[in-house]
Backbone as CSV, one residue per row, in Angstrom:
resi,resn,N_x,N_y,N_z,CA_x,CA_y,CA_z,C_x,C_y,C_z
1,MET,38.272,-54.672,65.521,39.438,-55.019,64.705,39.773,-53.900,63.723
2,ASN,38.733,-53.399,63.039,38.944,-52.315,62.083,39.423,-51.049,62.783
3,GLN,38.871,-50.808,64.008,39.287,-49.631,64.763,40.748,-49.727,65.166
4,ALA,41.187,-50.956,65.517,42.587,-51.159,65.915,43.521,-50.923,64.728
5,VAL,43.097,-51.427,63.569,43.908,-51.227,62.370,43.981,-49.741,62.018
6,LEU,42.838,-49.044,62.175,42.797,-47.618,61.888,43.706,-46.835,62.837
7,ASP,43.634,-47.205,64.136,44.488,-46.523,65.111,45.961,-46.768,64.808
8,LEU,46.293,-47.994,64.394,47.682,-48.312,64.071,48.156,-47.510,62.857
9,SER,47.289,-47.398,61.849,47.638,-46.620,60.660,47.818,-45.147,61.006
10,THR,46.952,-44.642,61.887,47.061,-43.250,62.315,48.366,-43.006,63.055
11,CYS,48.723,-43.941,63.916,49.969,-43.813,64.672,51.178,-43.828,63.739
12,LYS,51.143,-44.727,62.758,52.252,-44.784,61.802,52.369,-43.478,61.025
13,LEU,51.210,-42.911,60.639,51.219,-41.660,59.898,51.783,-40.526,60.747
14,ILE,51.377,-40.508,62.033,51.874,-39.468,62.934,53.381,-39.597,63.126
15,VAL,53.830,-40.838,63.321,55.263,-41.081,63.492,56.032,-40.658,62.244
16,PHE,55.470,-40.996,61.084,56.120,-40.623,59.818,56.221,-39.097,59.684
17,GLU,55.136,-38.395,60.045,55.144,-36.939,59.965,56.165,-36.347,60.926
18,ILE,56.264,-36.925,62.125,57.243,-36.440,63.098,58.658,-36.647,62.589
19,VAL,58.910,-37.810,61.993,60.238,-38.105,61.439,60.580,-37.128,60.321
20,CYS,59.594,-36.830,59.470,59.819,-35.887,58.368,60.138,-34.492,58.898
21,VAL,59.379,-34.062,59.919,59.626,-32.735,60.498,61.015,-32.680,61.118
22,LEU,61.390,-33.724,61.863,62.716,-33.757,62.478,63.821,-33.768,61.417
23,ALA,63.570,-34.496,60.323,64.558,-34.532,59.245,64.726,-33.157,58.610
24,LEU,63.598,-32.453,58.390,63.670,-31.106,57.814,64.385,-30.144,58.749
25,VAL,64.096,-30.260,60.054,64.772,-29.400,61.025,66.269,-29.679,61.017
26,GLY,66.612,-30.991,60.972,68.031,-31.354,60.930,68.729,-30.833,59.700
27,LEU,68.059,-30.920,58.549,68.642,-30.407,57.307,68.819,-28.888,57.364
28,SER,67.834,-28.198,57.943,67.927,-26.738,58.049,69.089,-26.324,58.939
29,VAL,69.214,-27.006,60.077,70.318,-26.708,60.994,71.653,-26.988,60.318
30,SER,71.720,-28.125,59.612,72.956,-28.482,58.912,73.298,-27.456,57.835
31,TYR,72.273,-26.973,57.126,72.499,-25.983,56.068,73.077,-24.695,56.647
32,PHE,72.472,-24.182,57.726,72.940,-22.923,58.297,74.329,-23.080,58.913
33,ARG,74.594,-24.235,59.514,75.932,-24.455,60.057,76.969,-24.496,58.937
34,MET,76.636,-25.168,57.845,77.563,-25.260,56.724,77.781,-23.887,56.084
35,ARG,76.705,-23.108,55.945,76.840,-21.779,55.354,77.718,-20.891,56.220
36,HIS,77.507,-20.924,57.518,78.323,-20.116,58.417,79.776,-20.581,58.389
37,ALA,79.977,-21.887,58.271,81.344,-22.405,58.209,82.048,-21.938,56.943
38,TRP,81.341,-21.967,55.806,81.939,-21.504,54.552,82.218,-20.014,54.599
39,LEU,81.317,-19.249,55.197,81.538,-17.812,55.309,82.737,-17.532,56.216
40,TRP,82.832,-18.283,57.296,83.979,-18.157,58.200,85.279,-18.471,57.460
41,TRP,85.258,-19.542,56.665,86.455,-19.942,55.929,86.835,-18.893,54.883
42,SER,85.863,-18.404,54.136,86.162,-17.409,53.112,86.685,-16.119,53.736
43,GLN,86.153,-15.780,54.927,86.639,-14.575,55.586,88.075,-14.741,56.072
44,ARG,88.417,-15.918,56.545,89.798,-16.180,56.954,90.744,-16.097,55.758
45,GLN,90.303,-16.628,54.621,91.131,-16.544,53.429,91.310,-15.087,52.984
46,PHE,90.247,-14.307,53.135,90.352,-12.891,52.796,91.351,-12.183,53.703
47,LEU,91.323,-12.503,54.995,92.245,-11.869,55.927,93.688,-12.262,55.622
48,ARG,93.902,-13.504,55.247,95.248,-13.932,54.870,95.722,-13.194,53.619
49,SER,94.822,-13.078,52.653,95.169,-12.348,51.428,95.448,-10.886,51.748
50,HIS,94.677,-10.331,52.688,94.892,-8.940,53.075,96.275,-8.760,53.689
51,GLU,96.693,-9.699,54.537,98.019,-9.613,55.143,99.114,-9.683,54.077
52,GLU,98.937,-10.574,53.095,99.921,-10.671,52.018,99.952,-9.392,51.183
53,ALA,98.772,-8.812,50.949,98.717,-7.558,50.193,99.414,-6.430,50.949
54,GLU,99.250,-6.401,52.262,99.910,-5.364,53.062,101.428,-5.507,53.004
55,ILE,101.907,-6.745,52.967,103.353,-6.956,52.829,103.841,-6.392,51.500
56,ILE,103.077,-6.656,50.441,103.449,-6.131,49.121,103.447,-4.607,49.133
57,ARG,102.402,-4.001,49.715,102.284,-2.547,49.700,103.332,-1.874,50.592
58,ASP,103.566,-2.458,51.777,104.463,-1.813,52.738,105.934,-2.094,52.456
59,ARG,106.231,-3.207,51.792,107.629,-3.568,51.575,108.005,-3.529,50.093
60,LEU,107.419,-4.447,49.326,107.858,-4.603,47.939,107.586,-3.357,47.099
61,LEU,106.396,-2.776,47.234,106.093,-1.584,46.439,106.969,-0.401,46.847
62,GLN,107.221,-0.297,48.142,108.101,0.784,48.588,109.523,0.590,48.068
63,GLN,110.000,-0.661,48.112,111.343,-0.946,47.610,111.432,-0.718,46.106
64,SER,110.416,-1.170,45.382,110.433,-0.981,43.928,110.334,0.500,43.567
65,PHE,109.591,1.263,44.379,109.491,2.708,44.132,110.860,3.368,44.303
66,THR,111.573,2.964,45.349,112.912,3.519,45.581,113.860,3.163,44.440
67,MET,113.789,1.908,43.983,114.641,1.484,42.878,114.285,2.228,41.594
68,ARG,112.998,2.457,41.379,112.578,3.170,40.179,113.082,4.601,40.187
69,ARG,113.008,5.261,41.346,113.518,6.621,41.440,115.026,6.667,41.185
70,GLY,115.733,5.606,41.638,117.163,5.541,41.361,117.448,5.424,39.873
71,LEU,116.660,4.610,39.180,116.827,4.475,37.734,116.501,5.785,37.015
72,GLU,115.456,6.472,37.479,115.087,7.746,36.862,116.208,8.781,37.035
73,SER,116.808,8.789,38.225,117.913,9.733,38.466,119.115,9.407,37.589
74,ALA,119.416,8.106,37.469,120.541,7.694,36.628,120.286,8.024,35.162
75,LEU,119.039,7.921,34.740,118.697,8.206,33.349,118.875,9.692,33.032
76,ILE,118.596,10.538,34.011,118.788,11.981,33.798,120.260,12.306,33.536
77,ASP,121.140,11.585,34.244,122.573,11.863,34.117,123.200,11.252,32.865
78,THR,122.715,10.082,32.449,123.399,9.358,31.373,122.660,9.365,30.038
79,HIS,121.314,9.423,30.057,120.483,9.342,28.847,120.792,8.048,28.066
80,ASP,121.055,6.988,28.793,121.373,5.699,28.181,120.074,5.054,27.691
81,SER,120.034,4.662,26.404,118.821,4.055,25.844,118.499,2.718,26.494
82,SER,119.515,1.937,26.813,119.287,0.650,27.463,118.730,0.837,28.867
83,LEU,119.185,1.901,29.537,118.671,2.202,30.873,117.213,2.654,30.793
84,LYS,116.884,3.376,29.721,115.498,3.799,29.523,114.584,2.594,29.311
85,ALA,115.037,1.616,28.532,114.254,0.400,28.312,114.084,-0.370,29.619
86,CYS,115.135,-0.379,30.412,115.070,-1.056,31.707,114.050,-0.377,32.621
87,LEU,114.015,0.956,32.580,113.048,1.692,33.399,111.617,1.403,32.961
88,GLU,111.396,1.315,31.668,110.052,1.006,31.170,109.595,-0.373,31.639
89,GLN,110.504,-1.353,31.599,110.178,-2.693,32.082,109.909,-2.682,33.586
90,PHE,110.690,-1.878,34.299,110.506,-1.804,35.742,109.174,-1.152,36.087
91,ASN,108.755,-0.162,35.288,107.447,0.453,35.508,106.318,-0.556,35.323
92,LEU,106.458,-1.421,34.318,105.459,-2.477,34.118,105.433,-3.434,35.298
93,PHE,106.619,-3.766,35.806,106.704,-4.633,36.982,106.024,-3.977,38.179
94,HIS,106.261,-2.706,38.387,105.654,-1.980,39.510,104.131,-1.970,39.383
95,GLN,103.623,-1.733,38.175,102.176,-1.714,37.959,101.560,-3.086,38.212
96,SER,102.245,-4.132,37.761,101.747,-5.495,37.970,101.731,-5.841,39.455
97,LEU,102.745,-5.408,40.165,102.820,-5.663,41.603,101.704,-4.934,42.333
98,ASN,101.436,-3.722,41.921,100.353,-2.947,42.523,98.996,-3.592,42.236
99,ALA,98.817,-4.086,40.985,97.567,-4.751,40.625,97.379,-6.040,41.428
100,LEU,98.478,-6.754,41.678,98.412,-7.984,42.471,97.979,-7.680,43.899
101,SER,98.521,-6.628,44.486,98.132,-6.274,45.851,96.653,-5.889,45.917
102,ASP,96.164,-5.188,44.890,94.745,-4.822,44.850,93.861,-6.052,44.694
103,ARG,94.365,-7.044,43.953,93.584,-8.256,43.761,93.520,-9.076,45.047
104,LEU,94.620,-9.149,45.760,94.645,-9.894,47.018,93.769,-9.239,48.073
105,SER,93.786,-7.926,48.103,92.994,-7.195,49.089,92.455,-5.924,48.447
106,PRO,91.211,-5.953,47.958,90.648,-4.792,47.262,90.692,-3.539,48.135
107,PRO,91.167,-2.438,47.592,91.216,-1.184,48.360,89.834,-0.759,48.841
108,TYR,89.784,-0.157,50.015,88.599,0.434,50.631,87.605,-0.587,51.186
109,LEU,87.789,-1.872,50.924,86.761,-2.837,51.298,86.545,-2.896,52.804
110,GLU,87.596,-2.706,53.574,87.449,-2.788,55.025,86.760,-1.565,55.614
111,ASP,86.613,-0.508,54.834,86.030,0.724,55.355,84.738,1.136,54.659
112,ASN,84.663,0.941,53.339,83.549,1.505,52.594,83.274,0.657,51.359
113,LEU,82.131,-0.031,51.363,81.788,-0.908,50.248,81.589,-0.122,48.958
114,THR,81.015,1.073,49.048,80.797,1.891,47.852,82.110,2.226,47.159
115,LEU,83.110,2.670,47.942,84.402,3.011,47.359,85.090,1.774,46.782
116,ALA,84.919,0.621,47.452,85.521,-0.613,46.949,84.919,-0.999,45.600
117,ILE,83.596,-0.898,45.473,82.929,-1.210,44.201,83.339,-0.202,43.135
118,GLU,83.406,1.079,43.505,83.787,2.109,42.543,85.204,1.878,42.021
119,HIS,86.114,1.489,42.897,87.487,1.200,42.482,87.523,0.008,41.530
120,LEU,86.741,-1.031,41.843,86.681,-2.205,40.972,86.143,-1.832,39.592
121,LEU,85.077,-1.064,39.553,84.477,-0.687,38.271,85.409,0.210,37.463
122,ASN,86.114,1.104,38.132,87.082,1.951,37.419,88.205,1.115,36.814
123,SER,88.617,0.068,37.521,89.644,-0.833,36.984,89.139,-1.526,35.730
124,TRP,87.874,-1.961,35.752,87.292,-2.607,34.580,87.206,-1.640,33.403
125,LYS,86.807,-0.407,33.678,86.677,0.573,32.598,88.020,0.922,31.972
126,SER,89.067,0.935,32.798,90.388,1.271,32.266,90.987,0.127,31.451
127,GLU,90.590,-1.120,31.781,91.147,-2.283,31.090,90.301,-2.736,29.907
128,GLN,89.009,-2.445,29.923,88.101,-2.899,28.873,87.478,-1.688,28.181
129,ALA,88.045,-1.301,27.042,87.576,-0.098,26.346,86.148,-0.267,25.809
130,HIS,85.696,-1.504,25.614,84.371,-1.742,25.041,83.273,-1.730,26.100
131,LEU,83.655,-1.534,27.370,82.679,-1.497,28.448,82.460,-0.065,28.926
132,THR,81.210,0.343,28.994,80.830,1.602,29.635,80.019,1.246,30.869
133,ILE,80.471,1.685,32.017,79.822,1.299,33.269,79.332,2.545,33.987
134,ASP,78.052,2.560,34.315,77.431,3.649,35.055,77.094,3.143,36.457
135,PHE,77.617,3.801,37.484,77.461,3.336,38.859,76.670,4.369,39.664
136,LYS,75.508,3.954,40.162,74.685,4.803,41.013,74.734,4.270,42.441
137,HIS,74.950,5.175,43.389,75.086,4.766,44.780,74.796,5.954,45.682
138,PRO,74.551,5.727,46.961,74.318,6.847,47.887,75.548,7.747,47.972
139,SER,75.322,9.029,48.133,76.441,9.974,48.225,77.270,9.734,49.474
140,VAL,76.632,9.216,50.508,77.330,8.902,51.760,77.011,7.465,52.143
141,TRP,78.054,6.699,52.458,77.874,5.301,52.873,78.385,5.176,54.308
142,GLU,77.454,5.085,55.256,77.815,5.098,56.672,77.656,3.732,57.334
143,HIS,77.495,2.694,56.550,77.220,1.378,57.118,78.519,0.634,57.403
144,ALA,78.509,-0.091,58.511,79.705,-0.805,58.950,80.029,-1.946,57.998
145,PRO,81.302,-2.301,57.875,81.678,-3.446,57.032,80.989,-4.720,57.508
146,HIS,80.751,-5.616,56.572,80.051,-6.873,56.849,80.876,-8.027,56.287
147,PRO,80.864,-9.188,56.933,81.645,-10.324,56.418,81.317,-10.708,54.981
148,SER,80.118,-10.372,54.504,79.734,-10.738,53.141,80.250,-9.762,52.091
149,ASP,80.809,-8.630,52.502,81.207,-7.607,51.540,82.221,-8.128,50.530
150,ALA,83.198,-8.906,51.009,84.218,-9.446,50.094,83.587,-10.382,49.076
151,LEU,82.611,-11.179,49.515,81.930,-12.097,48.598,81.090,-11.328,47.578
152,ILE,80.459,-10.254,48.015,79.666,-9.433,47.096,80.561,-8.814,46.035
153,LEU,81.706,-8.298,46.461,82.633,-7.698,45.505,83.148,-8.742,44.522
154,ASP,83.458,-9.945,45.018,83.896,-11.027,44.135,82.794,-11.416,43.153
155,ALA,81.544,-11.445,43.631,80.424,-11.804,42.763,80.235,-10.761,41.660
156,LEU,80.335,-9.481,42.016,80.237,-8.418,41.022,81.339,-8.545,39.980
157,ASP,82.558,-8.797,40.441,83.683,-8.974,39.520,83.454,-10.167,38.602
158,GLU,82.882,-11.241,39.146,82.639,-12.438,38.344,81.551,-12.202,37.303
159,VAL,80.505,-11.458,37.666,79.474,-11.123,36.678,80.083,-10.361,35.511
160,LEU,80.944,-9.392,35.816,81.584,-8.617,34.752,82.497,-9.496,33.901
161,ARG,83.172,-10.456,34.520,84.020,-11.376,33.758,83.179,-12.255,32.840
162,ILE,82.071,-12.762,33.361,81.198,-13.608,32.556,80.656,-12.833,31.362
163,VAL,80.222,-11.612,31.614,79.661,-10.789,30.546,80.727,-10.435,29.510
164,SER,81.900,-10.015,29.983,82.933,-9.539,29.058,83.445,-10.639,28.137
165,THR,83.455,-11.888,28.611,83.954,-12.985,27.773,82.985,-13.348,26.653
166,HIS,81.739,-12.865,26.732,80.752,-13.188,25.710,80.359,-11.973,24.872
167,LEU,81.065,-10.874,25.063,80.701,-9.663,24.336,81.142,-9.730,22.881
168,LEU,80.257,-9.272,22.010,80.581,-9.147,20.584,80.641,-7.686,20.163
169,THR,79.917,-6.838,20.874,79.889,-5.405,20.570,79.972,-4.619,21.878
170,PRO,80.389,-3.362,21.827,80.439,-2.531,23.045,79.054,-2.403,23.691
171,ILE,79.019,-2.403,25.006,77.749,-2.278,25.718,77.916,-1.351,26.919
172,THR,76.775,-0.952,27.467,76.744,-0.159,28.690,76.141,-0.999,29.801
173,ILE,76.796,-1.007,30.941,76.341,-1.761,32.107,75.990,-0.768,33.209
174,PHE,74.808,-0.927,33.779,74.346,-0.046,34.848,74.407,-0.815,36.174
175,VAL,75.142,-0.281,37.130,75.282,-0.896,38.453,74.699,0.068,39.481
176,SER,73.848,-0.440,40.355,73.267,0.413,41.403,73.393,-0.279,42.754
177,LEU,73.664,0.515,43.770,73.822,0.016,45.139,73.061,0.940,46.075
178,ASN,72.250,0.347,46.969,71.597,1.154,47.997,71.345,0.317,49.237
179,TYR,70.958,0.998,50.283,70.739,0.347,51.583,69.448,0.904,52.153
180,VAL,68.427,0.046,52.230,67.104,0.482,52.665,66.589,-0.469,53.734
181,ARG,66.267,0.072,54.909,65.662,-0.704,55.994,66.466,-1.960,56.311
182,SER,67.725,-1.763,56.583,68.646,-2.852,56.950,68.852,-3.869,55.829
183,GLN,68.549,-3.503,54.610,68.737,-4.408,53.475,69.627,-3.759,52.423
184,ILE,70.668,-4.480,52.034,71.538,-4.015,50.964,70.993,-4.526,49.636
185,ASN,70.995,-3.660,48.630,70.473,-4.000,47.309,71.525,-3.672,46.251
186,LEU,71.899,-4.679,45.495,72.855,-4.487,44.406,72.245,-5.021,43.119
187,ASP,72.209,-4.180,42.091,71.644,-4.575,40.806,72.648,-4.287,39.690
188,ILE,72.748,-5.228,38.760,73.551,-5.046,37.557,72.602,-5.190,36.373
189,HIS,72.465,-4.135,35.588,71.479,-4.118,34.502,72.181,-3.895,33.168
190,ILE,71.866,-4.765,32.195,72.423,-4.660,30.842,71.250,-4.558,29.866
191,PRO,71.015,-3.384,29.269,69.839,-3.191,28.405,69.800,-4.114,27.189
192,ASP,70.907,-4.281,26.483,70.927,-5.077,25.253,71.747,-6.337,25.477
193,ALA,71.067,-7.380,25.940,71.783,-8.603,26.311,71.256,-9.826,25.586
194,GLU,70.539,-9.611,24.467,69.942,-10.759,23.792,70.990,-11.693,23.191
195,ASP,72.197,-11.176,22.908,73.233,-12.011,22.292,74.160,-12.674,23.314
196,LEU,73.939,-12.402,24.601,74.810,-12.962,25.638,74.298,-14.336,26.061
197,ASN,75.098,-15.353,25.816,74.720,-16.722,26.189,75.372,-17.061,27.532
198,ILE,74.843,-16.475,28.603,75.483,-16.612,29.916,74.503,-17.117,30.978
199,HIS,73.403,-17.679,30.547,72.360,-18.110,31.481,72.895,-19.116,32.492
200,SER,73.571,-20.150,32.038,74.034,-21.213,32.942,75.092,-20.702,33.915
201,ASP,75.990,-19.821,33.438,77.026,-19.282,34.317,76.426,-18.419,35.423
202,LEU,75.481,-17.569,35.072,74.846,-16.716,36.076,74.009,-17.535,37.058
203,LYS,73.421,-18.616,36.585,72.638,-19.482,37.464,73.533,-20.109,38.527
204,ARG,74.691,-20.627,38.109,75.624,-21.228,39.073,76.155,-20.176,40.042
205,LEU,76.497,-19.022,39.526,77.004,-17.961,40.393,75.957,-17.553,41.418
206,SER,74.714,-17.413,40.996,73.642,-17.035,41.918,73.464,-18.085,43.005
207,GLN,73.553,-19.348,42.657,73.422,-20.418,43.646,74.544,-20.348,44.678
208,VAL,75.759,-20.118,44.207,76.907,-20.034,45.115,76.766,-18.849,46.065
209,VAL,76.390,-17.690,45.521,76.257,-16.487,46.348,75.140,-16.652,47.371
210,ARG,74.021,-17.245,46.956,72.927,-17.487,47.905,73.379,-18.386,49.047
211,PHE,74.115,-19.431,48.721,74.545,-20.379,49.746,75.536,-19.733,50.707
212,LEU,76.496,-18.991,50.182,77.559,-18.453,51.023,77.105,-17.270,51.879
213,THR,76.234,-16.432,51.342,75.850,-15.226,52.072,74.485,-15.323,52.736
214,GLY,73.646,-16.243,52.269,72.298,-16.318,52.817,71.370,-15.246,52.281
215,GLY,71.856,-14.445,51.316,71.021,-13.408,50.732,70.217,-13.941,49.547
216,TYR,69.341,-13.092,49.034,68.556,-13.432,47.850,69.337,-13.009,46.616
217,CYS,69.560,-13.940,45.721,70.359,-13.656,44.526,69.706,-14.322,43.326
218,SER,69.485,-13.556,42.257,68.855,-14.117,41.068,69.178,-13.224,39.863
219,PHE,68.732,-13.639,38.710,68.859,-12.820,37.510,67.617,-13.025,36.657
220,SER,67.348,-12.060,35.795,66.136,-12.130,34.971,66.395,-11.516,33.604
221,TYR,65.642,-12.006,32.617,65.645,-11.449,31.269,64.257,-10.878,30.986
222,GLN,64.199,-9.599,30.659,62.938,-8.963,30.302,63.177,-7.964,29.184
223,GLN,62.442,-8.137,28.090,62.545,-7.233,26.939,63.997,-7.080,26.493
224,GLN,64.659,-8.208,26.314,66.039,-8.290,25.824,67.057,-7.659,26.774
225,ALA,66.637,-7.395,28.015,67.543,-6.820,29.015,67.804,-7.846,30.112
226,LEU,69.014,-7.829,30.615,69.407,-8.747,31.688,69.646,-7.951,32.962
227,THR,69.128,-8.458,34.071,69.351,-7.825,35.374,69.744,-8.889,36.385
228,TRP,70.853,-8.650,37.050,71.317,-9.532,38.132,71.043,-8.836,39.459
229,HIS,70.291,-9.524,40.344,69.846,-8.931,41.604,70.569,-9.581,42.784
230,TYR,70.848,-8.766,43.790,71.330,-9.300,45.066,70.685,-8.498,46.199
231,ARG,70.097,-9.220,47.157,69.475,-8.607,48.326,69.958,-9.353,49.572
232,GLN,70.199,-8.593,50.633,70.592,-9.239,51.887,70.253,-8.339,53.065
233,HIS,69.565,-8.926,54.059,69.336,-8.219,55.317,70.607,-8.287,56.144
234,ARG,70.957,-7.163,56.738,72.210,-7.078,57.463,72.034,-7.163,58.978
235,SER,70.893,-7.608,59.451,70.683,-7.712,60.893,71.316,-8.946,61.496
236,ASP,71.727,-9.915,60.623,72.270,-11.181,61.110,73.767,-11.252,60.834
237,ALA,74.488,-10.173,61.150,75.927,-10.128,60.889,76.660,-11.215,61.655
238,ILE,77.662,-11.761,61.022,78.485,-12.795,61.620,79.809,-12.174,62.013
239,ALA,80.272,-12.469,63.211,81.510,-11.873,63.693,82.680,-12.252,62.796
240,LYS,83.538,-11.283,62.560,84.710,-11.542,61.731,85.718,-12.399,62.469
241,PRO,86.288,-13.412,61.829,87.319,-14.192,62.471,88.644,-13.453,62.450
242,THR,89.529,-13.858,63.309,90.876,-13.293,63.290,91.807,-14.297,62.623
243,CYS,92.928,-13.786,62.153,93.822,-14.640,61.395,95.263,-14.484,61.892
244,LYS,95.433,-14.157,63.164,96.757,-14.001,63.731,97.150,-15.298,64.406
245,ASP,97.933,-16.089,63.700,98.335,-17.383,64.233,99.660,-17.262,64.984
């Protein structure tokens, strides 16, 4: 009788363990399917934004450039003060339109991640006088574009936004990018970050980036310095979707 009860308990335990293993396998499969689906969706949105940016660059910016040259020519002939004010406003419109196209589709991203990051950082330096950004990267970047590149660039931009909104004094930010043994490494280091109350924001951002890209993403505080890390193996590239409907 005791042996029968023992055998029954053993069987129940084995069944329970099998159910747990199957549940974990199911959750893992569901997680990877969901991550790939989100990456697919974000890439499609990027391609749509890229198409809209190309329309702005190929049509609207060209048209506005032609109109601006016409105003400049008219100003040479008339020296009208009202026309000069109109030209200044039109120049602001042209710059805003150009910035919008860059936001929809970051320059260089489809060809070279290093140049795309450098362009983004230069934009930040030109707009934020209190930020000094030092960017270290390989002199030559020969790696093919990856579906996660747009997400990485967005994550870098978001880190800078989070930091800049909490700044009280000018700071220097060190950004480094390298590629070693099929692994991309991106680090953002801020030496004096004891006054930045951004722990919760960086935690949420790291969780989102980990889920969407499948890479390792975290941040740390050591000796009053903050470092945001991103690592990703590039051997599991996902095919880019097309967006020609």
